[in-house]
N, C-alpha and C positions, 0 to 999 in steps of 0.2 A: 197176388198183390195188384191191384189198379188204382188207378188215380184220375182222377179229372177235378180241373181247375173251376175254384168258386170264387165270385166276384164278391170281394172286399166289401163294397159300398154298393148302393142302390145303381147310383150313375152307371156302375161297370156294367150294368146288366145287358146292354145288346152290343157292349164288347167282349163279352167274358169269353165268349168259343174262340178257343184257339191262342187268347190272352198269357200273358206270361208274366205281367205287372201290373200294379193300381198305384195310383198316385204317380207324381210326379216331381220335377227337383232339382238339385245340382248333386253332387257330389256320387256314389256307389249308383249307377243306372243298371234298368234290366235293359234287355236287351233289345226290344221293340221301343226303347225312348228315341227320340226323335235327335238324329246327330248334330250337335251346335246347339240345343234346346239349353239356356241358361235362365233359370228363375231366381231370381235374390234371394230368397228363403227357401232353403229344402225341407222336404215334406217326405213321408214315410213312404218307401219301396215295399211293399207285401204283395205274395200272392200266398192265397189259399187253394192247397187241393184235397181232394177226401181220397181214403185211401180204407182196403181190406186186408186184414194178415191174418191167414188161416192158421189157427192154434190147434192142437192136437185135442183143445176142449171146447171149440169152434169160433167162429170167426170174432176177431175184434175191429171194429170200425172206431176210425181216426179221422182228425182233417188233421194236415201239416201246414203251419201258416211260416214261410220263409222270405228273408231280406232284412232290410235295414230301418230301423227305428232312430229317431232326432229326438235326443235327450236336451232338455233347453233346463238352463240357472236362472237364479238373479243376482247378477255378480253385483258386489258392493257398490254404492254408486249411483247406482240406478235406481228411475221410479220403480216405487212396490210395485210388484203384481207384474214387471213388464221382462216376460223371462225372454233370452236369448238361447240361441241353436250353437251346441258348442261339441255334441258329437253324431255320429250316426253309426250306430252298433250292430251289428249284423248276427242275425240269428235263425234255429228253426225250432220251432215250437208243435208239440208231438199233445195234442189233446183227446182223448176219447169222445167220441161222439155221444154218448149216453153221460152228459155233464153233469158231475155231482160235487157239490160247492166241498163236501168234507172227504173229497178223493185228494193225497197229497199231491203237492209239485215241486218238481227237483228242477233244481237249476245247477248247470255242469258247466266246469271249464278245464283246459290242459293248464299247461305251466309254462314253461321255458327257462325265463321271460322269454316270447315270443313266439309259444307255439299254439297254433288256432285249435278249437277242441275237435276237429276231426277224427281226432284218437279215441275216444271216449266215444264220442258218437257213432262211430261206423265198425267199432273195434268191441264195443262193449252193451251200452242205453239204445239204442236206436233200433226200431223195427227193421230197419236194414242193417247188415251188416258184411264189411270185405272179406271175401276168403283170400287170406293173408296167408302168408310164409311163416312158421314156426323153423325153429331152430336145426337145422341140419334137411328141413324139407323145403326149400323155396318154390314158390309158386309163381309161374311163368307167366307172360302178357299171353291174351287179352287177359286183363283182370276182371272181375265180377261181382256181383252182390247178390249176397242170399238173407232171406227170410230170418230175422233172428227169431225163432222161437221161445227164447229165453228171456227177450227184452224187457226191461223194467215198466216197462208202456203197460204191461199187463195189470201194476199195480200202483203207478202212478203216472199223472201229467207229468212232458218233461220239456226245455228248455232249453236248447244247445248252445251258448253263447260265447263269441269268439272276443277275447281282449282286443283293445287299440291297436291297431297297425296287423293285426291277425286275422285271416278269413277276409271277409271283407267290410272289416270293419274301420273307418276312417275319422279324422277331425272333421266337424262341420267346415262350409266353406267360412274362411278367414281366422280359424283356429287352426294351432299347431300341433302334430301328435304327440310332440315331448314334452308337454305340460304332463301327459297321461301316462307317460314312462319313469312309472316310479313307484314304489312298495303301497303308498299312501295314495297318493293319485289315483292309482288301476284300481287301489280298494275303494274307495270312494264314486268312483265312475262305474262298476259293476253292482255295487250296491244303491247307486242311484236306477241303475239298470232294473234290479227286482223291483224294488218301489213301483216302479214306473208299470212294469210288466204287471203285476199285483192291480193296479189301477185300470188298464186299460181289460183287463179279463175279467174283473168282479170278481175277484179270486182271494180276496183281504183275509177271510175265515177257514181258506185251506190248509193242511197242514204244509210247511214250508222247508225244503231239505235242501243242502249244498253238498255237491260232490266235485272233487278236484283231485287231480295226477301231478307229482312231484311239485314243481311249484305252485303248480293250482290249489295244494296242499296249504301252502304257505296263503295263499289269496283266500280262499275259504275259512281258514280259521280266524284272516283278518276282516274279511268282508261278514260274516256273521259275527261279529264281536261290532261290526259298524252298525250291523241294521238294529240291533239292541241297542247302542248308546247313543245312536244320531237319532233313529226313528221308533223305537221300543218296537222293533218286531222281532219276536223271540223264532227262531226258526225249531223244527223239531226234533231234524236230525242233521249232523254235519258227515260227512263220506270224505275218508283221507286216505287215498289210493296213492301208495307209496309215497307217503309225508317225510318234507323235512319243514321241521318248528324251530330250527335253532341251528343257523349256517354255521355256528363256532362249532359243531359236532361234527362236519364233514367238510370244513376249508382249510387246506393243507398250509397253513401260514406257520412262520418260524415262530416259534416259545410254544404254540399249540401243539400238545402231543393228541387231543382228545379223537381225531380221526383216525391216527394209528391205531387206537383203540378200539373203534366202532366199525373201522371196514375190514379188521382180522375175520370173523365169523363170517361177512359177505367173501371175501377173498378163500375161505377154509370151504363155502359151500361151491364156489365157484370149481378150484380143484376138483372139486366131487363130481361135477359135473363133467370133467376131461377126465374121468380116470382115473386121479392120481390118489385116490383113496379104494383101491378095489377091493372088492368084499366087503366094506364097510356099508352102511345103510346112512343116509343124508341126516338124519336126525341126529344120528349116536356124534357125527362129524361137527355137526352144528352146537350141539351141547356140551364136545369138548373144546372147540374154540371159544365160546361164550365164556365160560370158565374158565380159561386163559386169560380173556380179553378185562376179565372180571377183577381178578384174583392178581396170579403172577404177573403179568403184562405191565401193570401199570407200575408197580414196585422196580420193574426192570427198568422202563425207560425214567422215572424219578431218579434212579441213583446215578445216570449220567457216567460222566467218566470214574465215578468210584467203581464202576464193575472191573473187577480182575480179567487180563484178557480170559484166563477157562470160563469165568462167568458169561461172559460175552459171547466166547465161543458156545456154549451151552447152551444159552437162550437164541441163539441163531439157529440152533440145528434144530429146538423143539418149533420155534418160528417156520423154516424150511420143511418141515416136516406136514404141517398143519395145513399149510399153502400150498406147497407142490412145487414150491420152489427151491435151488440152489443153495442150502445155509451158507457156503461162501457168500453169495449174493447180499443175502440181508445181513450178512457181518458188513461188509460194505458200504450196506444202506444205514450203518449207525443202528441197525432193530425199527427204521422207519420207514413203513412201507408205503409210499404215495401208489393210487388206485391207477392211475395210465403205466406209470412204472410196471406195476402188478401186471396190467391187462396185455406188455407187448411182454413181457418176461417169462409168464406162463406157460406159453406155449412154442416157445422161441425154438427149439430143438426143431419141431416140426414145422415150423416156419411159418406160423400163423400166429396172430393176434384172436384176442377175445374182445365181446362188446363191453360198452359201460354200462348200454341201457338194459342189457341183458344180455349177462357174462355166456351164457349157454354158445351165442351165436359166436362165429370166426371167420373169419377171411385171409388171404394171402397176407403174408409179411409184406412191406414194401423195399425194408432194408433191412438186413439179418444183424446189425447192430443199433437200429433206431432203439433211444432209450425209453420215449412212449409211443402209445399208437399215433398214425397219421389221419384215421378216420375213424368211425364207430360203425362196426359190422353188422349189430342191431338195425340202427336208423337205417345203415344204408339198402338191406334186403327188406323192410317193414315199409317204409316211405313211400314206395313208385304204387304201391296198389292204392294206399291210401290217398295219394294224388290224383290219380286218375277215375279213381270211382269216385269222390266226392266231388269233381268237375262235371263228370258224366250225370251222376243223379242229381245234382243240383239244376242243370239245364231241364232234362229227361224226363225224369219223375215228378220232381217239385215243383218245375217248369219257371223257373227263376236263373237268369242268365246280368251278365257285369260283363263290360268293354275292361276293367281293370283285372290282375294277379289277384286269385284266390291265395293267400299269404300261407301258404301250410304251416312253414319255419319260416320266420322272418328276423334278421338278422339288424333289420332297421329301428328296433325298440331300444337299441344300445347306444350311447349306458342308459344303465336299468337303475333310475336314484332310489338309493338308501341313504339319503341325508339325515334322517333321521336318526339314524342309528352310528353317527359319529363319534368313534372311539369306545363303540363297544360292539357285541355281536348282534347282527341282523337277528330277530327272531320274533313270532308270532304265539308260544307259548303261554306267557302272559296274557295273551288277550284269549285264548283257548278257556287259560282256567278262569279269567275273572268272567267269561258266558256261562262256563259253568256253573260259578257260583251266584251268577245274578238271573239266570234262567232255569230254575230247578226242572223242565221237562225234557231241557236238550240233550240227547244221546250222540254217542260219538262212534263210528265204526271205521276201523282201522287195517285196514290188504295190507300187507308186507310180500315181497318177493324176495326170495331166499338169495336170488342170481342176479339181484339190481346193484348194479356200481354205480349208480348216480346218487341214489338216497338210502343207504344200507340199512338194513332194517334193527340193528343191534342202536345206532343213533337214535332212533325212532321210539325204540323201547325206554332207552334212559333218558330222554325229555320226558314222555306220560309217565312213567316212575318218579318223577321230580314237579308234575305239577302243583301249583298249592292250592290245591283241594282236598276236600274231607276223604281218607281213605274210603270209605263206604263206596263215594260216588267212583272214584276208580275202579272197585271192583264191580259197581252193579250199572255204569253209566257208560263205558269205553267199552267194546265189544274189538277186540283183534283178531286176525287170521292171517295166515300166512298160507302162501302157494310156492310151488314149485317152475317160478320161472321170473322172471326180472320185472323193471319199472312197471311196464305194461302187459305183465301177466295174461290177460285175456287173449293173448297170441298165444298161448297153449292154450290148448282145446279142454282139458280136463281142467285147469286152473278156470278157464271162462264160466264154464258151466256150475261149478263149485262155485263159485264167487257170484254167478246170476243170482242163484240160490239164498245165498247169504244177504247181499242187498235186498233179495224182495221180503226176509225175514226182519230184515231189519227196518224199511221202508215199512213193514207194515206193522211192527211193534211187536213181533212174536220174540218171547224172553229166551233168551239162552245162556246155555251152560258158562264157566270159566273153560274157555280152550287152550288147551297147549300146544305148542309149536307144533303143528302141520297135522294136528288132526284130523282126519278123516280125507284130508285132500294131498295127502303127497301122492301124485304119480307115479 
């Protein structure tokens, strides 16, 4: 891998050698900006570098454009055509040197809300990837980057964009960040960024793909619909990695039994990962748990106080056996197991807690009788490598630096607004369904992690199966794959390789046969 800065404008030619940025202004600044420099109008801060990735079938030449771009709007009541800066969004764009207008371009973002896109960027999509830990095999510092020979850049140009107040994305001077901290506002901001990027890069005729992970799938569904509804931009593909499309399926709220049903197959899968179903195949355990969650369990919960003590005890024994915990604990929980409580209970006898993002990960328990987990072992063990490598990578290989913090995970986005959903469940399933009805060529790829206790696969299955679309579209335009890992399934090497291949097929338009649970990729 090699890299060389490329001047972004003719005016930069004389100063290009050793330069780390082009442009000037306020907001997130590159490291060579003069101290105390204050311009009234913010400007783009971008640096472009040239790279070569050595692949088994030959070298791949590409450019990386890194930095912040200024987005502008025409506020109501202002003179027509007078656009005002309102946001400076950070992104890294990878474009193959041999440019082809027919080459797909994929926009990717993570979720949270509050997560930067470092996870998909260095974990799955980008030409460089972090050498990270997997469950039971932590990687010690110094952390390092590897060439990603499975990068999706082989098949599509990539734009890794950070949502507001994540990464280096910030409001423009005079604007406030909280105006973007909400589902609708965030949706509109990212949709505007996509339109802006297509215009700046003359890529309006390229096939467009969106990819999101976790809450990023909520974002991707909403943005894809917004692009069609507002701009008549029809995306070719939407990749939903660890999706959450209806928060009512995963929110443990009073009088809402849906999460207990949808989480149970995930609990069973995590129990299997920790040896609670010795001698059984994961697929058999998942199939049994799903059958119970869809047939017997709803009736048991619906019965409530009408269950006899004997019936309740019998049900608790069945649930306990499925998810690997003491039936008496299940009975005391009134047959309703909340996910953080489960992650604390499953391995209590061993003095361990299990991870939420990936239930295969564990760490020592702080208090032996704690009712829930105090932290998430999966994030704790994965995040340091991503934090170190993204900061080093941006500065040393991509030539971009800033004097503000690159926000890997930011709590500053909260409270996150869902004001449009007052009195009802937060959901974007209706957006996704409307998009599929109005854009007949849009396809959907769905990636589920069996051990994901943040966005359980059974909840997603349920929502997808109830989209108000023709059954033929459900069968032919939605591709669903399963992986033996968690929300960030690409930290599991067999899953990362399988997922990279599936995404390459999806973006390339390769036809696929219907896939059952885990076919071809349970490691």
